[in-house]
TIFIZA-761281 format. One record per residue (C-alpha): x, y negated, z negated; residue in three letters; residue number from 1. Coordinates in pm, whole numbers, plus 32768, in hexadecimal, padded with zeros to 4 digits. Each point is the difference from the previous one (the first is absolute). Layout:
   east   north     up   rest    nr
      X       Y      Z    ALA   NUM
...
END
This chain:
   east   north     up   rest    nr
   70B2    2E34   75BD    MET     1
   8093    7F49   8125    ALA     2
   7FF9    7E88   7FF4    LYS     3
   7EC1    7F79   809A    LYS     4
   8035    7F8B   8164    THR     5
   7F81    7EB5   8086    ASP     6
   7EA0    8036   807E    ARG     7
   8049    7F0E   811C    SER     8
   80D7    810F   809A    ALA     9
   7EBF    8086   8096    LYS    10
   7F35    7ED7   8076    ASP    11
   7F3A    80B8   810A    SER    12
   7F09    80E5   7F51    LYS    13
   7F87    813B   80AC    MET    14
   7EB4    7FC8   80B2    THR    15
   7F11    8127   801A    SER    16
   7E96    805C   7FCC    VAL    17
   806A    80AC   7EBE    GLY    18
   8094    7EC7   7F63    GLU    19
   7EC1    7F85   7F5B    LEU    20
   7FA9    815D   7F82    ARG    21
   8163    8024   7F79    ALA    22
   7FEE    7EB6   7F4A    SER    23
   7EB4    805A   7F5F    ARG    24
   8073    8161   7FA6    ALA    25
   813F    7F87   7F59    VAL    26
   7F53    7ED8   7F58    ASP    27
   7F1F    80F9   7F51    ALA    28
   8125    8086   7F35    VAL    29
   80B8    7EB4   7FCD    VAL    30
   7F9D    7FCD   7E8F    PRO    31
   8069    8161   7FA3    ALA    32
   8145    7FE7   80C6    PHE    33
   8064    7EB2   7F66    VAL    34
   7FB4    807D   7EA1    GLN    35
   80C2    8142   803A    TRP    36
   812E    7F40   8086    CYS    37
   7FFA    7F20   7ECE    GLN    38
   7FDF    8122   7F0B    ASP    39
   80F0    80F4   80A7    SER    40
   8107    7F1D   809D    HIS    41
   7FDB    7EB2   7F4F    GLY    42
   7FB7    7F64   8154    MET    43
   7F55    7EAB   800D    PRO    44
   7EAE    7FF3   80AE    ALA    45
   807C    7F29   8120    ASP    46
   811B    80F4   8049    ALA    47
   7F0D    8124   7FFB    ALA    48
   7F1E    7F49   80F7    MET    49
   812D    7FC6   80E4    GLU    50
   803E    8178   8005    TYR    51
   7EA0    8038   8085    LEU    52
   803E    7F40   8144    ASN    53
   80C0    8117   80B1    PRO    54
   7F0F    80FD   7F68    VAL    55
   7EE4    7F54   80BB    LYS    56
   80CC    8006   8141    ASP    57
   8039    8177   7FDC    VAL    58
   7E92    803D   7FAC    ALA    59
   7F91    7F32   812F    ALA    60
   80DE    80C8   80EC    ALA    61
   7F8C    8145   7F5D    TYR    62
   7E8F    7FA9   8029    PHE    63
   8043    7FB1   816D    GLU    64
   8093    815B   8031    LEU    65
   7F18    80C6   7F1A    VAL    66
   7E86    7FD5   7FD8    PRO    67
   8016    7F9C   7E91    SER    68
   7FBD    7ED2   7F24    SER    69
   8080    808F   7EB6    VAL    70
   814A    7F7A   7F77    ALA    71
   801C    8101   7EEB    THR    72
   8053    8137   80CD    ALA    73
   80CE    8036   813A    PHE    74
   8061    811D   80E7    ASP    75
   817B    801E   8003    ALA    76
   803D    8024   8178    GLU    77
   7F49    7EC8   807F    PRO    78
   8068    7F44   7EC5    PHE    79
   816E    8045   804D    GLY    80
   7FCC    7F8C   8166    THR    81
   7F69    7EB0   7FA3    VAL    82
   80FE    7FD1   7EEA    LEU    83
   8114    8010   8105    GLY    84
   7F48    7F02   80DB    LYS    85
   7FDC    7F0B   7EDF    VAL    86
   8173    802A   7FAA    TYR    87
   8050    7FA6   8169    ALA    88
   7F15    7ED4   7FFD    ALA    89
   809E    7F6E   7EC6    TYR    90
   815C    8054   807D    ASP    91
   7FCA    7F4A   814A    ASN    92
   7F5A    7ED3   7F5E    ALA    93
   811D    7FDA   7F05    SER    94
   8118    8021   8105    THR    95
   8072    814E   7F7A    GLY    96
   8002    7FAC   7E8E    SER    97
   802C    8137   7F2A    ASP    98
   7F54    7F48   7EE2    ASN    99
   7EBE    7FD7   80C8    ALA   100
   7FED    8171   8055    VAL   101
   805C    806A   7E9F    MET   102
   7EEF    7F1F   7F76    PHE   103
   7EFB    80B3   80D4    VAL   104
   808E    8150   7F9A    PHE   105
   7FF1    7FB3   7E8C    GLU   106
   7EB1    7F4B   800F    ALA   107
   7F4B    811E   80AB    VAL   108
   80B4    8101   7F29    HIS   109
   7F98    7F44   7EC7    LEU   110
   7E96    7FF4   8078    TYR   111
   7FF6    8177   8043    VAL   112
   809C    8042   7EAC    GLU   113
   7EFA    7F1D   7F60    PHE   114
   7EE1    80C3   809D    LEU   115
   807F    8143   7F66    GLU   116
   806D    7F75   7EAD    ARG   117
   7EBE    7F38   7FCE    ALA   118
   7F24    8126   8064    GLY   119
   7F7B    7F49   8133    MET   120
   8080    80F1   810A    TRP   121
   7EC7    8092   80A1    THR   122
   80AC    8100   80DF    GLY   123
   807D    8157   7F9D    THR   124
   813E    8040   7F3C    GLU   125
   809E    809F   8133    ALA   126
   7FB0    7ECA   80CF    GLU   127
   809D    7F21   7EFA    TYR   128
   813B    80D5   7FF0    ASP   129
   801E    7FF1   817B    ALA   130
   7FD9    7E85   8009    VAL   131
   80E9    7FCC   7ED9    HIS   132
   810B    80D9   80A1    SER   133
   8019    7F00   811B    LEU   134
   80B1    7F1C   7F0B    PHE   135
   810C    80FA   7F9D    HIS   136
   80C8    7F9F   8131    VAL   137
   8038    7E90   804A    SER   138
   7F85    7F65   8142    GLU   139
   8161    7FF2   808F    GLU   140
   8018    817C   7FE3    ASN   141
   7EA8    8064   807F    ALA   142
   8099    8098   8137    GLY   143
   812A    80A5   7F5D    ALA   144
   803C    8162   8073    GLN   145
   7FD6    809D   7EAC    LEU   146
   7F1F    8124   7FB6    GLU   147
   7F2F    7F9A   7ED4    VAL   148
   7F82    8130   7F3C    PRO   149
   7E86    801E   7FE6    GLN   150
   7FAF    8048   7E94    LEU   151
   7EBA    8020   7F4A    THR   152
   7FC3    7F18   7EDC    ALA   153
   801E    8126   7F10    ASN   154
   814F    806C   8093    ASP   155
   8089    7E9E   7FEC    GLU   156
   7F8A    7FD9   7E99    LEU   157
   809A    8150   7FA1    ALA   158
   814D    7F90   8091    PHE   159
   8008    7EBD   7F3A    TYR   160
   7F9A    80AD   7EC0    GLU   161
   8118    80FD   802E    GLY   162
   8117    7EFE   8013    THR   163
   80E0    7FA2   7EE0    GLU   164
   7FC3    7E95   805E    LEU   165
   7E8D    8017   7FAF    VAL   166
   804D    80D0   7ECB    HIS   167
   80DB    7EE0   7F86    TYR   168
   7EF4    7F04   8061    LEU   169
   7EFC    80AD   7F29    GLU   170
   80F9    8026   7EE3    ASN   171
   804B    7E8E   800E    PHE   172
   7E93    7F99   7FFD    LEU   173
   7FB9    80E9   7EDA    HIS   174
   812A    7F69   7F48    TRP   175
   7F85    7EA1   8055    LEU   176
   7EB6    804B   7F54    GLY   177
   7F41    7EC1   7FB3    LYS   178
   8134    7F2B   803B    GLY   179
   8169    7FB3   7F9F    ARG   180
   80C8    7EC8   7FAE    GLU   181
   80B7    7F41   8111    VAL   182
   80F3    7EDC   8000    THR   183
   7FB2    7EA8   808A    SER   184
   8097    8077   8149    THR   185
   7EFF    8115   8024    GLY   186
   80E8    8125   7FB1    LEU   187
   7FE0    80FE   7EE9    LEU   188
   80A1    7FA0   7EB7    ARG   189
   8136    80BB   7F92    LEU   190
   7F43    80CF   7F00    LYS   191
   7F13    807E   8112    GLU   192
   810D    806B   80F8    ILE   193
   804D    8153   7F64    GLU   194
   7E96    8074   8015    GLY   195
   7FD3    7F7B   8162    ALA   196
   8142    80A3   8075    ALA   197
   7FA3    814A   7F5C    SER   198
   7EB3    7FFE   80B9    ALA   199
   80B9    800E   814C    ILE   200
   8102    80FB   7F86    GLY   201
   8120    7F17   7FA5    LEU   202
   80D2    8002   7EC4    ARG   203
   8028    7E8C   7FC3    ALA   204
   7FBC    7EF9   7EF9    ARG   205
   800B    7E8A   7FD0    GLY   206
   813A    7F88   7F53    GLY   207
   816E    7FB0   8025    ARG   208
   80A3    80D5   8113    PRO   209
   811B    80EB   7FAB    LEU   210
   8160    7F8D   805E    ARG   211
   8028    80C2   8148    ASP   212
   7E91    803A   8049    GLN   213
   7FF2    7F27   813A    ARG   214
   80B3    8110   80C2    TRP   215
   7EF5    80FE   7FA6    GLU   216
   7E8D    802B   803F    LYS   217
   7EE9    8053   7F08    PRO   218
   7FE6    8174   7FBF    SER   219
   7ED2    80E0   802E    ARG   220
   808D    8109   7F16    ASP   221
   7F12    8023   7ED4    PRO   222
   811E    809D   7F38    ASN   223
   80E1    7ED1   8023    GLN   224
   807C    7F88   7EAA    PRO   225
   7F55    7EC5   7F81    ASP   226
   814D    7F4D   7FE4    ALA   227
   802E    801E   817A    GLU   228
   7EA8    7F7F   8065    VAL   229
   8021    7EFE   8114    TYR   230
   7FC2    7EA1   7F79    ALA   231
   7F95    7EC4   80B5    VAL   232
   7FD9    7E97   7F90    LEU   233
   7ED3    7FD7   80E3    SER   234
   7F0D    80D8   80C1    MET   235
   80AE    7F75   8137    ASN   236
   811E    80EB   7FAF    GLY   237
   7F36    8138   805B    LEU   238
   7FCB    8006   817A    ASP   239
   7F14    812B   7FFF    GLU   240
   7F26    7F6A   7EF1    LEU   241
   7FF9    7EB3   80BB    MET   242
   7F8D    80AF   813F    LYS   243
   7EE0    8099   7F3D    PHE   244
   7FB0    7EB3   7F5E    TRP   245
   7FFB    7F39   8145    VAL   246
   7F2C    810D   80A7    THR   247
   7F09    8005   7EE1    LEU   248
   7FD2    7E88   801D    GLU   249
   7FED    8007   817D    ALA   250
   7EEE    8109   7FF1    CYS   251
   7F43    7F46   7EED    HIS   252
   801A    8121   7F0D    LEU   253
   8080    7F1A   7EED    VAL   254
   7FB7    7E98   7FA3    GLN   255
   8128    7F45   7F69    VAL   256
   7F9A    7EE7   7F16    GLY   257
   80CB    7F04   7F36    PRO   258
   804C    80F7   7EE7    THR   259
   7F71    8155   8062    ARG   260
   7FD7    80E5   8129    VAL   261
   7EB7    80BB   801A    ARG   262
   7F74    810A   80E9    PRO   263
   7EFB    7F91   80FD    THR   264
   7EB9    80A5   8064    ALA   265
   80BD    80A7   811D    PHE   266
   80E7    80A8   7F04    ALA   267
   7ED2    8080   7F43    GLU   268
   7F6D    8089   8143    GLU   269
   8147    80AD   8050    LEU   270
   800A    80AF   7EB0    LEU   271
   7E96    806F   801F    GLU   272
   7FFB    8166   8084    THR   273
   7F32    801D   813D    GLY   274
   7FCA    7E8A   802D    HIS   275
   7FB0    7FB9   8171    PRO   276
   80F8    7EE1   800F    GLY   277
   8125    80D5   7F88    ARG   278
   8080    805C   815A    LEU   279
   8002    7E9A   807C    GLY   280
   80BA    7F87   7ECB    ILE   281
   8107    8113   801A    LEU   282
   8029    7FC4   8175    ARG   283
   8038    7E8F   7FBE    SER   284
   80F5    803E   7EE3    PHE   285
   80D3    8102   80B6    VAL   286
   8019    7F36   8141    SER   287
   8059    7EC1   7F44    LYS   288
   8102    80B5   7F2A    PHE   289
   809E    8088   813C    LEU   290
   800E    7EA3   8095    GLU   291
   8098    7F67   7EC8    ILE   292
   80FC    811D   7FE0    SER   293
   8080    7FBD   8160    VAL   294
   7FEB    7E84   8015    HIS   295
   7FF1    7F91   7E96    GLY   296
   8167    7F88   7FEF    GLU   297
   8043    7FAB   816B    SER   298
   7FAD    7E8D   7FF0    HIS   299
   8120    7F9B   7F1F    TRP   300
   8124    80C8   8087    SER   301
   807E    8043   815F    MET   302
   8074    8156   7F8A    LEU   303
   7EA3    8060   7F93    PHE   304
   7F69    7F79   813F    GLN   305
   80E0    80F4   80B9    ASP   306
   7FA3    8112   7F0A    VAL   307
   7E8E    7FBC   803F    ALA   308
   8037    8017   8177    LEU   309
   80BB    814C   7FE7    VAL   310
   7F03    8091   7F0E    GLN   311
   7EDC    7F94   80DD    SER   312
   809B    80A1   8135    ILE   313
   804E    813B   7F3A    LEU   314
   7E9A    801B   7F81    LEU   315
   7F75    7FD0   815F    LEU   316
   80EF    8102   8094    ASP   317
   7FA4    8108   7F01    ILE   318
   7E8D    7FD0   804D    CYS   319
   803B    80AA   814F    HIS   320
   800F    817B   8028    PRO   321
   8151    80A7   7FC8    GLY   322
   8089    7F33   7EE3    GLY   323
   8161    7FB3   7F8F    PHE   324
   80E2    8067   7EE1    THR   325
   80A6    7F07   7F15    MET   326
   812F    8002   80E6    ASP   327
   7F31    7F2D   80F0    TYR   328
   801B    7ECC   7F20    ILE   329
   8176    7FB7   8044    PRO   330
   7FC3    8042   8171    GLU   331
   7EDB    7F0E   8005    LEU   332
   80C5    7EEA   7F52    VAL   333
   8121    802F   80F4    ALA   334
   7F18    7FF6   812F    ASN   335
   7F61    7EB8   7F8F    ILE   336
   8159    7F62   7FE7    GLY   337
   7FE7    7F63   7EA5    LEU   338
   8136    7F84   7F4A    LYS   339
   7FDE    806F   7E95    ALA   340
   7FE5    816E   8064    VAL   341
   8054    80B9   7EBD    ASP   342
   7F2D    7F2D   7F0F    PRO   343
   7ED3    8013   80EA    ILE   344
   8022    817A   8021    ILE   345
   8013    8022   7E85    ASP   346
   7ECE    7F25   7FBF    ILE   347
   7F27    80A0   810E    VAL   348
   8064    815B   7F86    THR   349
   7FA9    7FA3   7E99    GLU   350
   7EB0    7F6D   806B    ARG   351
   7FB0    8137   80CD    THR   352
   803D    80DE   7ED2    HIS   353
   7F28    7F19   7F2B    GLU   354
   7EDD    8018   80F7    MET   355
   8024    817A   8003    ALA   356
   7FFA    8009   7E84    ARG   357
   7EBF    7F33   8004    LEU   358
   7F62    80F7   80F0    GLY   359
   7FF9    7F20   8135    LEU   360
   8103    80C6   80C7    LEU   361
   8088    8160   8017    THR   362
   8175    803D   8028    LEU   363
   8010    8174   8053    GLU   364
   8036    8088   80FE    PRO   365
   7FE7    7EA6   80A1    VAL   366
   7F9B    7EA5   7F8C    ILE   367
   7E8F    7FD9   8048    GLN   368
   7EF7    7EFB   7FB3    VAL   369
   7ECE    8097   7F5D    LEU   370
   7ED3    7FF2   80EF    PRO   371
   7F25    7EF9   7F53    PRO   372
   8120    7F06   8008    LEU   373
   803E    8012   8177    VAL   374
   7F09    7EE5   8059    PRO   375
   80B6    7F11   7F16    PHE   376
   815A    802A   8099    ILE   377
   7FFE    7F40   814C    PRO   378
   7FA8    7EB4   7F5B    SER   379
   8133    8025   7F1D    LEU   380
   80E4    8000   8130    LEU   381
   7F4B    7EDC   80A3    GLU   382
   8029    7F36   7EC2    TYR   383
   8173    8057   7FEE    ALA   384
   8036    7F91   8168    LYS   385
   7F24    7ECB   7FFF    ASN   386
   800E    7F86   7E98    ARG   387
   7FC9    7E86   8005    PRO   388
   8127    7F30   7F89    GLU   389
   7FDA    7FAB   7E90    GLY   390
   7EE6    80F9   7FBF    ASP   391
   8013    802B   7E87    ASP   392
   7ECC    80D7   7FCE    GLU   393
   80A7    80DF   7EFF    TRP   394
   80C1    7F01   7F37    GLU   395
   7F9A    80BC   7EC5    GLY   396
   810F    8102   8045    LEU   397
   8118    7F0D   8047    ALA   398
   8038    7FA1   7E95    GLY   399
   8159    7F90   7FA1    ILE   400
   80AB    8093   8132    ASP   401
   7F8F    7EF2   80F5    ALA   402
   8149    7F3F   7FF1    ILE   403
   7FC6    7F06   8118    GLY   404
   80DB    80A0   8109    GLY   405
   8170    8066   801A    PRO   406
   811F    7F1C   7F9F    ALA   407
   8073    7F2F   812B    PRO   408
   814E    8042   80A6    LYS   409
   810E    7F46   7F40    ALA   410
   809C    7ECE   80A5    SER   411
   8130    7F25   7FAA    PRO   412
   7F0F    7F21   7F3C    GLN   413
   7F89    811D   7F21    THR   414
   8058    7FCC   7E93    ARG   415
   7FBA    80AD   7EB7    LEU   416
   7F46    7F37   7EFB    LEU   417
   8042    8060   7E98    GLN   418
   7EB8    7FB1   7F53    VAL   419
   7F83    8025   7E9E    LYS   420
   7E8E    8048   7FE4    ILE   421
   7F70    7FC2   7EA6    MET   422
   7EA5    8064   7F8A    LEU   423
   7F98    7EC0   7F54    LYS   424
   7FA7    8007   7E8A    ASP   425
   8055    8173   7FE6    SER   426
   8065    807D   7EA4    LYS   427
   80E5    80BB   7FFE    PRO   428
   8086    7F57   813C    PRO   429
   7FC9    80B6   8148    VAL   430
   80DE    7F9A   8126    TRP   431
   80B6    808C   812F    ARG   432
   813C    7F8D   80B3    ARG   433
   7FEE    8054   8172    LEU   434
   80CE    7FD6   813C    LEU   435
   7F16    7FB1   8121    VAL   436
   804B    7FB1   816B    ARG   437
   7F98    7E9F   805D    ASN   438
   7F71    8070   8151    ASP   439
   7EEC    80D3   7F62    LEU   440
   7EA8    7F60   7FFC    ASN   441
   7F39    7FAA   7EC8    LEU   442
   7F12    8125   803A    ALA   443
   812C    80E7   7FE5    GLN   444
   807B    7F4B   7ECB    LEU   445
   7EA9    803B   7F66    HIS   446
   802A    8178   8029    HIS   447
   8163    7FF1   7F79    ILE   448
   7F7D    7F56   7EC5    ILE   449
   7EE9    8101   7FE4    GLN   450
   80FD    811C   8006    ARG   451
   80F3    7F52   7F16    ALA   452
   7EFC    7FCA   7EEE    PHE   453
   7F40    8143   8036    GLY   454
   7EC2    7F56   807B    TRP   455
   7F15    80C3   80E5    MET   456
   7F91    7EEA   80F1    ASN   457
   7E96    801D   7F8E    CYS   458
   7FAF    7E8C   7FE6    HIS   459
   8024    7EB6   80B7    LEU   460
   813F    7F36   7FE5    HIS   461
   809E    7EBD   8076    GLU   462
   814A    7F46   800D    PHE   463
   7FFB    7E8E   7FAA    ARG   464
   8103    7EED   802F    VAL   465
   7FE0    7EC0   7F36    GLY   466
   7F2A    8078   7EE0    GLY   467
   7E87    801B   7FE2    TYR   468
   7FB5    7EFA   810B    ASN   469
   811B    806C   80E2    GLY   470
   8002    80C7   8144    THR   471
   7F72    8162   7FE9    ALA   472
   806C    812C   80D0    TYR   473
   7F44    814A   8003    GLY   474
   7F51    810B   80CE    PRO   475
   7F01    7F7E   80F9    VAL   476
   7ED4    80A0   80A9    GLY   477
   7E97    8060   7FC3    ASP   478
   805F    80F7   7EEE    ASP   479
   809E    7EF2   7F23    PHE   480
   7F1D    7F06   7F50    ASP   481
   80B3    7ED0   7F73    PHE   482
   7ECB    7F24   800C    GLY   483
   801F    7EB7   80BA    ASP   484
   817A    7FE8   7FD9    GLN   485
   8098    80F5   80F7    MET   486
   8179    802C   7FD8    PRO   487
   8104    7FF7   8114    ILE   488
   803B    815B   808F    ASP   489
   811A    8092   7F30    GLU   490
   8067    80EA   811A    ALA   491
   8055    7ED2   80DA    SER   492
   80F8    7F69   7F09    ILE   493
   8164    807B   7FC9    LYS   494
   8082    800C   7E9C    VAL   495
   8124    7F25   806D    GLY   496
   7F12    7EEB   806D    GLN   497
   7F8F    7FD7   7E95    ILE   498
   812E    807A   7F3C    LEU   499
   8146    7F98   80A2    SER   500
   80F0    7F89   7EF1    GLN   501
   804F    8023   7E90    GLU   502
   7EF3    7F88   7F0D    LYS   503
   7EEA    800B   8107    ASP   504
   7EC1    8083   7F5C    LYS   505
   7EAF    808B   8062    ILE   506
   7EDC    808B   7F37    GLY   507
   7F57    8150   8039    TYR   508
   7EB1    805F   7F64    THR   509
   7F70    815F   800B    TYR   510
   7E9B    805C   7F9A    ASP   511
   7F39    7EC0   7FCE    PHE   512
   7F43    80AB   7EE4    GLY   513
   8125    806F   7F27    ASP   514
   80C8    7EE2   809A    ASN   515
   8160    8090   8003    TRP   516
   80D1    7ECA   804B    GLU   517
   816A    8023   806E    HIS   518
   8111    7F00   803B    SER   519
   80F9    804E   8116    ILE   520
   8149    7F42   7FEF    ALA   521
   8132    8016   80E4    VAL   522
   813D    803F   7F36    GLU   523
   80F4    802E   8120    ASN   524
   8018    8013   817C    VAL   525
   80E2    8118   807B    LEU   526
   8085    807D   814A    GLU   527
   7F3F    8126   808E    TYR   528
   80E6    811F   8064    ARG   529
   7EFE    8109   804F    GLY   530
   7F47    80F0   7F1F    GLY   531
   7E9F    7FFA   7F6C    PRO   532
   7F24    7ED1   803D    ALA   533
   7FA8    7FFA   7E8E    ALA   534
   80B8    8077   7ECA    ARG   535
   7FD8    7FEF   7E89    CYS   536
   8136    7FA0   7F3A    THR   537
   7F6A    7FC6   7EA9    GLY   538
   7ECC    7FCD   7F31    GLY   539
   7F53    802C   7EB5    ARG   540
   7EB5    8081   7F7F    GLY   541
   7F01    80F7   8080    ALA   542
   7F0D    7F80   8104    GLY   543
   7EA8    7FD3   7F5D    PRO   544
   7EE8    80EF   805D    ALA   545
   7EFE    7F93   8101    GLU   546
   7EBF    7F6A   7F71    ASP   547
   8094    7FE1   7EA3    SER   548
   7F83    7E9D   7FC4    GLY   549
   8128    7F27   8061    GLY   550
   8136    7FB8   7F2F    VAL   551
   7F34    7FD1   7EC3    TRP   552
   7F38    813C   8039    GLY   553
   813F    80C2   8042    TRP   554
   80A2    7F6D   7EC8    GLU   555
   7ED1    806B   7F36    ASN   556
   8017    8162   808B    ILE   557
   8170    8007   7FA2    GLY   558
   7FA9    7F9B   7E9C    ALA   559
   7EF5    810D   7FE3    ILE   560
   80F3    8108   8082    MET   561
   80DE    7FC1   7ECF    THR   562
   7EDE    8056   7F13    GLN   563
   7FA3    8173   8013    PRO   564
   7EE5    7FC3   7F09    THR   565
   7F5E    7EF3   80D4    HIS   566
   7EA2    8070   8077    PRO   567
   805E    7FB7   816C    GLU   568
   815B    80A0   7FF2    TYR   569
   7FA1    8150   809A    GLN   570
   7F18    7F5E   80FE    GLU   571
   811D    7F2C   8087    TYR   572
   80EF    8128   8002    ARG   573
   7F08    80BB   80D8    ASP   574
   7FC3    7ED1   80DD    TRP   575
   8177    7FD4   8039    LEU   576
   802D    8174   803B    GLY   577
   80FF    8029   7EE6    ILE   578
   8031    8173   7FB9    GLU   579
   802E    80A7   7EAE    GLU   580
   8162    7FC1   7F84    GLY   581
   8034    7ED1   80E1    GLU   582
   8033    7EA3   7F6F    ALA   583
   7F7F    7EB5   8085    PHE   584
   8123    7F14   8047    ASP   585
   7FA2    7EAB   8095    PRO   586
   8175    7FAC   801E    LYS   587
   8056    8128   80DD    SER   588
   808E    7FB7   8159    PHE   589
   809C    80EC   80FF    ASP   590
   80DE    7F2E   80E5    GLU   591
   8074    8128   80D1    ASP   592
   7E9B    807A   802C    GLY   593
   7F83    7EAD   8076    VAL   594
   812C    7FD5   80E6    ASP   595
   7FC2    8155   809B    GLU   596
   7E91    7FAD   803D    ILE   597
   805B    7EB3   80A5    LEU   598
   8103    80A6   80DE    SER   599
   7EEA    80D3   8099    GLU   600
   7F29    7ED9   8066    LEU   601
   8099    7F9B   814D    PHE   602
END
């Protein structure tokens, strides 16, 4: 949901003879609405009450236009008219704030959804579908010249049920069953990844990746040999599975707890044949999946922001009669005038094929959006054009790839720092020797360390100068909870401001549960003559697995892996994704592999 706008944005309430009737009509359903918001969305009571303010404004305007005093059924045409008037009133009162208008949009949409989900809608099913369809297109696009197909509820339901996307959704929920294990970061554990991936048609597993796997993608070939199954160290490594996961959470089909993920009542309704709420749930899931597929990565990379813009324009263009072939994509990118032409063309082409495979598009004879999706498309383009700066709604997809921006342009003051990063108390020792430009910021150094040790950026971290009571540097913002002691923004500090000469040191801690503590020491300061911003020139030891219990937990796992008769031996082999015939080697280290990964960062 959009962030709640300041109610003071609309100080002058609408005055009409219907206001009192509207207040009484809405107040009659307040207890049920508040309880439903708490149960379905985890929304506090005061927040739910705030959402009812614009609902009362819409109801008051509606009662003024229509001889009615019932707030549980509306006629779509006058309802759409008054909805536009209330948008305008909030927009004017808030000096054009998009947040104010979006708050009205989501509040009224939530209320209408509540009436249907809670069984309190007193109109007909057709009337509900007509009112609900008003929210398919955002308020900014209400006047767009786009012919929206008129479908019956049965036709729309049949479309959704015929897509591969919904087929995968049902497979996934059946696989989920009563629940599965998750990590402390809310992602599926390694042992669960193979089943989850299989449910959406992927051949993948949790475990150590193959040597050259990063250049490939997970296969959908059921005949692929087991030895070639795509392996990931974290669920973050499977983009398609993450899109499903984020969509499931956004649509409240799953509830992720501290140790397990479980299906919600909505998931049970979806799997119940003939349930009256099935269409609404599928409509919500498909539209949200489409939104996440287009914009899910755009907040952390300029390239993907451009990709989202191109894809949004393409989807809008192919909603109109006539259609285009795949050759239109290079033409579209060229017409927009973007710089990274070839990569954008490749990514948009790949995404278009993925949507077609999921049943959301057709490719022959022309690319065409399937009719039920047309109402969702205009808002995608508006978001791409007007996305607020720093909008991180889909941070769940960013994972380890959010590297804090490109390396700055080198200057005469740019130097290379030769640093040794040691994982404290590790046995056998685990360390990396790196060359790092001194003009990178600490946020970028964080991602370099993550790559060098094989971490997956799933937990909080911090840098600290001067020991436990020294100065802390880390990520800042609402999404990062360090308690009362907020660190200095790591993105604002250059590495060279902290580490500038031989023997300078800084501490780095990753995952405050497992508490992976690293010491970073400068061994040499070298002239920078061009080349990668970060390199690996040496090291020792395999990077420990995520969530393995810290250095002592990892040492214990290593000891168990030397005892084939140990009762937990096979369990840990499975957890680490070690295949038959493979050996566990905690001393293994691939310098060339790490160096190649670092060279791709900036």
